[in-house]
Rosetta silent file (secondary structure, phi, psi, omega in degrees, C-alpha in Angstrom):
SEQUENCE: MKKVLIVEDDPEIVDLLEIHLDDLDCQITKTYDGKAGLDEALTDSYDLIILDIMLPFMDGLEVCRRLRGQEHYTPILMLTAKSEEIDKILGLETGADDYLTKPFSIREFISRVKAIFRRVEMIKGEGQKQEDKHVIEVDGLLMDSEKRKVSLHGERLSLTPKEFDLLWIMAAHPGRSYSRQELLNLLWGYEFSGYEHTVNAHINRLRAKIEGDVATPKYILTTWGIGYRFKDE
SCORE:     score description
SCORE:     0.000 S_00000001
   1 L     0.000  129.513  178.054  -84.579   92.080  -35.064 S_00000001
   2 E   -82.451  139.581  177.348  -86.765   91.232  -32.065 S_00000001
   3 E   -98.191  124.216 -174.754  -89.453   88.591  -32.341 S_00000001
   4 E  -124.194  131.793  176.508  -92.712   89.617  -30.648 S_00000001
   5 E  -106.267  121.871  177.991  -95.814   87.491  -30.118 S_00000001
   6 E  -105.626  123.792  177.327  -99.089   89.397  -29.652 S_00000001
   7 E  -116.605  100.368 -170.494 -101.955   87.535  -27.965 S_00000001
   8 L  -157.117  131.398 -172.205 -104.966   89.828  -28.167 S_00000001
   9 L   -93.148   -0.104  179.384 -108.542   89.130  -29.287 S_00000001
  10 L   -99.748  107.124 -178.491 -109.255   92.762  -30.502 S_00000001
  11 H   -58.997  -32.337  179.070 -108.052   92.970  -34.130 S_00000001
  12 H   -66.748  -41.424  175.245 -107.889   96.771  -34.073 S_00000001
  13 H   -63.774  -43.056  178.381 -105.605   96.739  -31.076 S_00000001
  14 H   -59.811  -46.859  177.090 -103.483   94.044  -32.728 S_00000001
  15 H   -58.017  -42.442 -178.569 -103.169   96.137  -35.892 S_00000001
  16 H   -66.034  -44.202  178.577 -102.255   99.207  -33.966 S_00000001
  17 H   -63.850  -41.292  179.191  -99.611   97.446  -31.946 S_00000001
  18 H   -59.709  -44.070  179.557  -98.191   95.809  -35.040 S_00000001
  19 H   -54.871  -48.578 -174.974  -97.757   99.126  -36.792 S_00000001
  20 H   -79.615  -26.755  179.254  -95.702  100.648  -33.959 S_00000001
  21 H   -77.530  -27.541  171.670  -93.707   97.462  -33.252 S_00000001
  22 H   -59.480  -39.731 -179.235  -92.784   97.503  -36.990 S_00000001
  23 H   -68.002  -19.770  176.318  -91.234  100.847  -36.361 S_00000001
  24 L   -92.032    9.345  177.524  -89.070   99.235  -33.703 S_00000001
  25 L    65.455   43.836  176.946  -87.852   96.724  -36.291 S_00000001
  26 E  -101.115  144.267  176.399  -89.805   93.835  -34.640 S_00000001
  27 E   -95.208  123.056 -171.285  -90.978   90.615  -36.382 S_00000001
  28 E  -106.338  135.884  168.044  -94.586   90.128  -35.381 S_00000001
  29 E  -121.358  137.429 -174.188  -96.672   86.957  -34.868 S_00000001
  30 E  -122.292  135.938  172.203 -100.329   87.382  -33.986 S_00000001
  31 E  -132.449  156.733 -171.215 -102.792   85.122  -32.204 S_00000001
  32 L  -124.002   12.009  171.821 -106.313   85.988  -31.071 S_00000001
  33 L  -150.445  161.555 -173.192 -107.145   83.587  -28.193 S_00000001
  34 H   -65.434  -36.733 -177.107 -105.310   82.285  -25.174 S_00000001
  35 H   -69.079  -41.187  178.860 -104.971   78.635  -26.199 S_00000001
  36 H   -66.141  -36.415  178.192 -103.533   79.574  -29.624 S_00000001
  37 H   -64.689  -43.262 -179.707 -101.206   82.053  -27.956 S_00000001
  38 H   -64.296  -44.451  179.034  -99.888   79.484  -25.507 S_00000001
  39 H   -58.111  -43.944 -178.640  -99.399   76.944  -28.275 S_00000001
  40 H   -66.802  -44.850 -176.931  -97.477   79.461  -30.378 S_00000001
  41 H   -63.543  -32.703  179.610  -95.310   80.625  -27.414 S_00000001
  42 H   -83.337  -15.961  178.342  -94.361   76.995  -26.650 S_00000001
  43 H   -85.966  -38.220 -177.156  -93.603   76.250  -30.288 S_00000001
  44 L  -120.928  169.182  175.620  -91.315   79.092  -31.134 S_00000001
  45 L  -102.104  131.703 -175.033  -88.885   81.396  -29.304 S_00000001
  46 L  -129.302  156.484  178.074  -89.763   85.019  -28.756 S_00000001
  47 L   -91.855  -15.731  178.611  -88.075   88.123  -27.296 S_00000001
  48 E  -163.423  139.558  172.928  -91.390   89.470  -25.973 S_00000001
  49 E  -121.446  123.398  174.123  -95.001   88.326  -25.548 S_00000001
  50 E   -97.525  119.143 -162.434  -97.717   90.939  -25.361 S_00000001
  51 E  -129.527  116.935  174.871 -100.579   89.233  -23.554 S_00000001
  52 E   -75.431  155.018  176.528 -104.123   90.402  -22.938 S_00000001
  53 L   -80.669  -51.441 -177.507 -105.805   89.209  -19.731 S_00000001
  54 L   -84.947  105.463 -179.180 -109.347   88.738  -21.137 S_00000001
  55 L  -135.704  155.479  171.873 -109.069   86.176  -23.924 S_00000001
  56 L   -67.139  150.711  172.611 -111.224   83.433  -25.380 S_00000001
  57 L    71.845  -39.657  175.830 -110.603   79.763  -24.401 S_00000001
  58 L  -157.958  127.811 -175.515 -107.916   80.600  -21.869 S_00000001
  59 L   -74.820  164.309 -175.755 -107.335   83.834  -19.986 S_00000001
  60 H   -65.599  -30.477 -179.402 -104.022   85.661  -20.014 S_00000001
  61 H   -66.551  -39.998  178.202 -103.278   84.952  -16.392 S_00000001
  62 H   -72.169  -31.889  176.808 -103.419   81.199  -17.010 S_00000001
  63 H   -65.428  -40.732  178.644 -101.366   81.542  -20.126 S_00000001
  64 H   -64.353  -42.392 -179.134  -98.773   83.462  -18.068 S_00000001
  65 H   -59.483  -48.148 -176.172  -98.804   80.834  -15.352 S_00000001
  66 H   -68.324  -34.430  177.557  -98.121   78.044  -17.774 S_00000001
  67 H   -69.046  -36.865  179.322  -95.346   79.897  -19.576 S_00000001
  68 H   -71.483  -15.375  175.330  -93.630   80.616  -16.275 S_00000001
  69 L   -77.843  -12.128  179.412  -93.784   76.934  -15.559 S_00000001
  70 L   -85.288  161.689 -177.725  -91.439   76.339  -18.489 S_00000001
  71 L   -70.202  -39.002 -176.713  -87.675   76.259  -18.336 S_00000001
  72 L   -82.310  133.683  179.759  -87.209   79.025  -20.941 S_00000001
  73 L   -97.435  130.768  174.005  -87.940   82.612  -19.866 S_00000001
  74 L  -128.310  125.602  176.020  -89.679   85.083  -22.149 S_00000001
  75 L   -54.994  143.494  178.241  -90.597   88.636  -21.103 S_00000001
  76 E  -129.329  127.843  171.074  -94.341   89.256  -20.867 S_00000001
  77 E  -105.819  113.854 -174.971  -96.080   92.631  -21.122 S_00000001
  78 E   -93.731  137.690  175.445  -99.628   92.134  -19.919 S_00000001
  79 E  -112.921  139.355  178.936 -102.614   94.221  -21.129 S_00000001
  80 E  -141.232  140.420  176.913 -105.741   94.614  -19.167 S_00000001
  81 L   -89.439   -3.141 -179.772 -109.040   96.499  -19.586 S_00000001
  82 L   -95.729  143.482 -174.901 -109.531   96.351  -15.842 S_00000001
  83 L  -106.003   -8.068 -176.524 -108.178   99.153  -13.662 S_00000001
  84 L   -64.287  139.111 -174.624 -108.526   97.443  -10.236 S_00000001
  85 H   -61.527  -29.694 -179.017 -105.197   97.145   -8.466 S_00000001
  86 H   -61.408  -32.632 -179.294 -105.873   93.423   -7.747 S_00000001
  87 H   -68.879  -37.958  178.798 -105.722   92.653  -11.447 S_00000001
  88 H   -67.345  -45.463  179.549 -102.335   94.334  -11.729 S_00000001
  89 H   -60.336  -45.264 -176.920 -100.986   92.506   -8.717 S_00000001
  90 H   -62.862  -42.960  177.498 -102.233   89.160   -9.964 S_00000001
  91 H   -55.011  -49.569 -175.480 -100.632   89.797  -13.317 S_00000001
  92 H   -74.112  -35.133 -179.258  -97.248   90.596  -11.869 S_00000001
  93 H   -70.862  -31.467  176.478  -97.429   87.821   -9.228 S_00000001
  94 H   -70.083  -19.369  174.934  -98.214   85.315  -11.995 S_00000001
  95 L   125.071    7.020  176.995  -94.994   86.312  -13.638 S_00000001
  96 L   -69.800  147.281 -179.909  -95.635   89.212  -16.024 S_00000001
  97 L   -82.080  -29.217 -178.394  -92.730   91.626  -16.345 S_00000001
  98 E  -162.588  169.311  179.883  -94.976   94.671  -16.719 S_00000001
  99 E  -142.606  156.777  170.123  -98.572   95.683  -17.420 S_00000001
 100 E  -135.167  136.214 -176.342 -100.572   98.321  -19.197 S_00000001
 101 E   -96.641  126.772  177.918 -104.207   99.258  -18.448 S_00000001
 102 L   -76.470  144.534   -5.457 -106.347   99.945  -21.514 S_00000001
 103 L   -78.235  149.628  179.719 -106.779  102.486  -22.913 S_00000001
 104 L  -131.185  155.824 -178.835 -103.103  103.372  -23.056 S_00000001
 105 L   -79.637  146.849  178.138 -101.093  105.788  -25.129 S_00000001
 106 H   -63.956  -33.223  174.006  -98.901  104.493  -27.872 S_00000001
 107 H   -59.832  -44.782  175.459  -96.014  106.536  -26.408 S_00000001
 108 H   -63.298  -42.838 -179.145  -96.415  104.718  -23.142 S_00000001
 109 H   -61.474  -48.283 -177.042  -96.654  101.315  -24.857 S_00000001
 110 H   -66.325  -34.045  177.349  -93.435  101.963  -26.842 S_00000001
 111 H   -63.816  -43.755  179.342  -91.670  103.137  -23.654 S_00000001
 112 H   -65.514  -40.502 -178.337  -92.605   99.916  -21.788 S_00000001
 113 H   -66.002  -43.822  179.253  -91.478   97.715  -24.680 S_00000001
 114 H   -64.481  -34.962  178.937  -88.156   99.481  -24.984 S_00000001
 115 H   -65.056  -38.500  178.349  -87.678   99.267  -21.232 S_00000001
 116 H   -66.625  -48.115 -178.286  -88.202   95.496  -21.299 S_00000001
 117 H   -59.366  -42.957 -177.226  -85.824   94.997  -24.208 S_00000001
 118 H   -64.623  -42.889 -179.339  -83.217   97.210  -22.456 S_00000001
 119 H   -64.491  -40.948 -179.328  -83.576   95.383  -19.164 S_00000001
 120 H   -66.538  -43.584  178.741  -83.225   91.940  -20.707 S_00000001
 121 H   -66.040  -36.479  179.871  -80.044   93.001  -22.608 S_00000001
 122 H   -62.940  -44.229  178.607  -78.673   94.547  -19.429 S_00000001
 123 H   -62.539  -42.273  177.320  -79.140   91.292  -17.484 S_00000001
 124 H   -61.516  -40.875  177.984  -77.518   89.328  -20.236 S_00000001
 125 H   -65.076  -41.571  179.079  -74.594   91.763  -20.317 S_00000001
 126 H   -63.500  -40.001  178.602  -74.085   91.623  -16.598 S_00000001
 127 H   -59.841  -39.143 -178.514  -74.160   87.872  -16.736 S_00000001
 128 H   -68.483  -21.651  178.047  -71.369   87.828  -19.354 S_00000001
 129 H   -76.301  -20.702 -178.924  -69.189   89.843  -16.978 S_00000001
 130 L   -69.760  146.223 -175.279  -69.312   87.097  -14.353 S_00000001
 131 L   -57.618  -40.563 -179.403  -66.429   84.641  -14.285 S_00000001
 132 L  -101.652   21.528  169.376  -68.817   81.763  -14.963 S_00000001
 133 L    76.278  -39.313 -175.054  -70.954   83.852  -17.247 S_00000001
 134 L  -148.731   14.880 -178.940  -74.354   83.518  -15.625 S_00000001
 135 E  -128.418  134.347  174.274  -74.122   82.378  -12.034 S_00000001
 136 E  -124.625  127.144  176.815  -73.589   84.382   -8.837 S_00000001
 137 E  -129.987  128.613 -177.666  -73.300   82.615   -5.499 S_00000001
 138 E  -139.976  110.637  170.749  -72.989   84.441   -2.160 S_00000001
 139 L    55.561   44.844  177.453  -73.313   82.863    1.257 S_00000001
 140 L    88.064   -7.665  177.742  -75.752   80.158    0.165 S_00000001
 141 E   -94.912  115.313 -175.275  -77.679   82.451   -2.190 S_00000001
 142 E  -115.437  122.972 -179.632  -77.395   81.144   -5.790 S_00000001
 143 E  -117.785  132.683 -179.431  -78.559   83.155   -8.794 S_00000001
 144 E  -125.462  113.868 -172.347  -78.626   81.863  -12.344 S_00000001
 145 L   -81.518  -18.545  174.735  -79.404   84.489  -15.021 S_00000001
 146 L   -75.377  -47.682  179.072  -79.893   81.967  -17.852 S_00000001
 147 L   -85.955   -6.944 -177.683  -82.444   79.858  -16.043 S_00000001
 148 L    52.171   46.233  179.667  -83.599   82.856  -14.037 S_00000001
 149 E  -114.293  147.995  175.508  -83.564   80.757  -10.879 S_00000001
 150 E  -132.695  130.245  175.699  -82.708   81.748   -7.340 S_00000001
 151 E  -129.491  151.321  177.371  -82.087   79.278   -4.499 S_00000001
 152 E  -126.686  113.878 -176.277  -81.187   79.819   -0.876 S_00000001
 153 L    54.438   42.814  175.194  -79.256   76.968    0.778 S_00000001
 154 L    87.354  -11.032 -178.732  -80.464   74.606   -1.921 S_00000001
 155 E  -100.130  120.998 -175.572  -84.116   75.608   -1.705 S_00000001
 156 E   -69.310  137.465  176.604  -85.545   77.318   -4.838 S_00000001
 157 E  -102.194  148.291  178.064  -87.235   80.677   -4.261 S_00000001
 158 L   -98.211  105.631 -178.479  -90.227   82.006   -6.169 S_00000001
 159 L  -115.163  143.868  170.509  -89.361   85.446   -7.435 S_00000001
 160 L   -69.592  163.458  174.620  -91.290   87.673   -9.849 S_00000001
 161 H   -53.700  -46.806 -176.546  -89.371   88.821  -12.994 S_00000001
 162 H   -64.788  -40.854  179.733  -88.862   92.301  -11.501 S_00000001
 163 H   -61.295  -39.599  179.197  -87.636   90.809   -8.188 S_00000001
 164 H   -66.222  -43.384 -179.637  -85.132   88.678  -10.029 S_00000001
 165 H   -64.259  -39.993  179.480  -83.840   91.551  -12.108 S_00000001
 166 H   -63.779  -45.180  178.984  -83.511   93.763   -9.072 S_00000001
 167 H   -63.374  -46.311  179.909  -81.618   91.119   -7.161 S_00000001
 168 H   -59.467  -49.732 -179.694  -79.341   90.308  -10.117 S_00000001
 169 H   -56.894  -45.111 -177.876  -78.390   93.864  -10.940 S_00000001
 170 H   -69.884  -43.020 -177.097  -77.471   94.621   -7.362 S_00000001
 171 H   -67.682  -26.335  179.771  -75.686   91.306   -6.784 S_00000001
 172 L   -73.278  -14.840  179.425  -73.626   91.784  -10.004 S_00000001
 173 L  -130.189   66.292 -178.748  -72.204   94.972   -8.391 S_00000001
 174 L   -57.491  137.475  179.887  -71.668   94.097   -4.716 S_00000001
 175 L    84.260  -13.646 -179.410  -71.149   97.106   -2.471 S_00000001
 176 L   -80.706  129.003  177.075  -72.344   99.570   -5.038 S_00000001
 177 L   -87.914  132.126  178.042  -75.155  101.821   -3.767 S_00000001
 178 E  -111.572  134.420  174.043  -78.104  102.463   -5.985 S_00000001
 179 E   -79.004  165.399 -179.783  -80.541  105.277   -5.437 S_00000001
 180 H   -63.658  -40.335 -177.807  -84.266  104.508   -5.757 S_00000001
 181 H   -66.236  -37.410  178.778  -84.474  106.711   -8.860 S_00000001
 182 H   -65.599  -44.511  177.373  -81.552  104.870  -10.483 S_00000001
 183 H   -63.877  -36.379  175.102  -83.167  101.486   -9.894 S_00000001
 184 H   -58.244  -50.266  179.349  -86.444  102.872  -11.173 S_00000001
 185 H   -63.680  -42.062 -176.991  -84.797  103.969  -14.411 S_00000001
 186 H   -71.681  -42.325 -171.204  -82.833  100.732  -14.914 S_00000001
 187 H   -99.908  -26.974  178.413  -85.575   98.254  -14.159 S_00000001
 188 L  -108.051  -20.529 -179.635  -88.831  100.001  -14.943 S_00000001
 189 L    78.647   17.000  177.360  -87.717  102.507  -17.509 S_00000001
 190 L   -89.763  107.794 -175.202  -89.492  105.373  -15.703 S_00000001
 191 L   -99.529   50.379  176.149  -87.392  108.420  -16.191 S_00000001
 192 L  -152.065  157.412 -175.895  -89.389  110.643  -13.854 S_00000001
 193 L   -88.030  170.210  178.776  -89.767  110.997  -10.165 S_00000001
 194 L   108.444   -8.179 -179.984  -92.717  110.121   -7.995 S_00000001
 195 L  -116.840   16.325 -175.431  -92.599  106.325   -8.282 S_00000001
 196 H   -62.725  -23.113  178.635  -89.741  105.593   -5.903 S_00000001
 197 H   -60.374  -28.993  179.810  -92.259  103.831   -3.612 S_00000001
 198 H   -63.571  -40.069  176.255  -92.390  101.075   -6.266 S_00000001
 199 H   -64.343  -45.064 -179.206  -88.700  100.314   -5.649 S_00000001
 200 H   -59.510  -43.398 -178.596  -89.212  100.347   -1.860 S_00000001
 201 H   -61.293  -44.260 -177.395  -92.104   97.865   -2.180 S_00000001
 202 H   -69.565  -38.144  173.912  -90.068   95.470   -4.290 S_00000001
 203 H   -59.467  -42.036  177.411  -87.057   95.666   -1.956 S_00000001
 204 H   -58.734  -49.483 -176.574  -89.355   94.884    0.937 S_00000001
 205 H   -70.918  -33.611  176.480  -90.870   91.859   -0.753 S_00000001
 206 H   -64.858  -45.928  179.220  -87.488   90.660   -1.989 S_00000001
 207 H   -60.108  -38.652  178.974  -86.042   90.864    1.549 S_00000001
 208 H   -60.271  -24.874 -176.779  -89.052   88.913    2.828 S_00000001
 209 H   -92.630  -31.401 -173.248  -88.097   86.090    0.491 S_00000001
 210 H  -112.316  -16.855 -177.806  -84.339   85.942    0.908 S_00000001
 211 L   -98.145  139.337  176.560  -83.495   87.335    4.306 S_00000001
 212 L   -69.221  -34.795 -179.814  -83.748   85.245    7.479 S_00000001
 213 L  -137.762  106.376 -177.406  -84.512   88.391    9.492 S_00000001
 214 L   -63.412  -24.276 -177.474  -85.792   91.357    7.461 S_00000001
 215 L   -71.066  -28.099  178.576  -84.990   93.650   10.454 S_00000001
 216 L  -131.828   74.874 -179.051  -81.240   92.821   10.112 S_00000001
 217 L   -61.360  145.483 -177.702  -80.817   91.966    6.414 S_00000001
 218 L  -100.190  -35.113 -175.115  -77.784   89.994    5.305 S_00000001
 219 L  -103.020  -49.820 -177.799  -77.841   90.427    1.537 S_00000001
 220 E  -104.268  110.371 -174.952  -79.738   93.586    0.567 S_00000001
 221 E  -105.484  155.527  175.518  -78.501   96.445    2.744 S_00000001
 222 E   -92.107  132.007  170.594  -79.712  100.040    3.131 S_00000001
 223 E  -100.974  104.524 -169.743  -77.293  102.854    2.341 S_00000001
 224 L   -62.978  132.802  178.089  -78.729  105.636    4.418 S_00000001
 225 L    87.332   -8.746 -179.016  -79.386  108.849    2.447 S_00000001
 226 L  -125.367  -62.462 -178.071  -78.859  107.093   -0.906 S_00000001
 227 E   170.634 -115.488 -174.270  -80.781  103.821   -1.391 S_00000001
 228 E  -137.420  158.514  177.836  -79.749  100.159   -1.409 S_00000001
 229 E  -149.426  154.072  172.630  -76.712   97.898   -2.044 S_00000001
 230 E   -90.773  146.892 -174.289  -75.916   94.217   -2.128 S_00000001
 231 L   -52.904  140.959  178.175  -73.413   93.021    0.512 S_00000001
 232 L   -93.083  121.317 -175.632  -69.815   93.479   -0.439 S_00000001
 233 L   -69.387    0.000    0.000  -67.990   90.197   -0.247 S_00000001
């Protein structure tokens, strides 16, 4: 059973989400303001936090920032009533794993929740296949799936959750080429075409953070006609 914390100030939305999360066999805890949500998230351990941006006492972005400053990682699905792109970018840059803009369909909500659960289990599974269970080190690039930390030559890098997941999945299978659609399905749970540009954007941002020269990447390589691969040791 997955433990889910809902931090949302609209009781009707909370009740609706609870009904459908119950169908996914989730144990639900509900809070209705940012400060209470943060306190609860720091007190107990959860498999997912559903976090509204506009909240009393402390907004969702600040809650997300503070949670990402903790050692323990918990997936965060952010809800926002705002449709401007800047709000989505801010949410993801702050450390949210995904976002939904209100109003959203329950089918889409369930799809996003399942994708997050699937992705977390996949990362854990790949970590268990590694010799030391959760660490990959290649040419000065060190990745730790338990702490979800990445460092380059001893200097810690600031990656978003999606950037970390993208890097880990590829690094766990060095030399294997992934198509954009495959990465989209694995990491975003989008089983339809038309969003491959999302993968391209994340690859570009990830390269900017880990590559000394993005024009001649050392770690994340392009497989022409297919997609991307992590360097084969």
